Every structure is written in C-alpha cells, then in structure tokens.
N, C-alpha and C positions, 0 to 999 in steps of 0.2 A: 157092141153098140154100133148101129149104122150111122152113116153120115146124116141122114134125115133126123135121127134121134139127137145127135150131137147139136145140130142146128136148132132144134126145138128147145133143148136145154139151154143153149146159149141165149136164145131169144127170151126165155123166161128170166134168166139172170139179168139181162139188159133191161127188161121191163121193170124188174124189182129195183134196180139201181136208179132208173129214171124216176120211179115213185119216191124213192128216198131223197134224191136230189130236189125234187119238187117240194117235198115236205120240209127239208132243211132250209130251203129258200123262203119258206113261209115264216115271217118274223113274229107272228102272233103266238107261237108255241115254243118260245126259247127254252123254258124249263122242261117241258115235256120231251123235247128232242133228246136231251141228255139221258133221261130215264128210259125212253123207248129204245135208243141205240144200244145201251148196255143190256137191256132185256133181250133184244133181237140177237145179239152176239151170243149170249148165254144159251138161248134156245137152239141156235144153229150148231154150236160146238157140242152140246150134249146130244 
C-alpha cells in the first residue's frame, strides 16, 4: 500500500469518526444512537 493510499484511508476513517461525533452530539436521537452504534460495530466486525 502506497503512502497516498494510506493517507486516503486515514482520511476516510477521520471523516467517518467526525460524522459519528456529530451524530452523537445531536440530542434528538438518544435512543437511536445506542441501536445504530451496536449495529455499526457488528457490521464492521463481520
């Protein structure tokens, strides 16, 4: 994997984390957060 590919993959991970943080900070979806987090973890592990 080249340095450019590594940087691109890191940027994708950072973007995903920023979206998750923004979503978690949205207090209108407290119950949905718990469900979505567990579903996302299961999808990534599998």
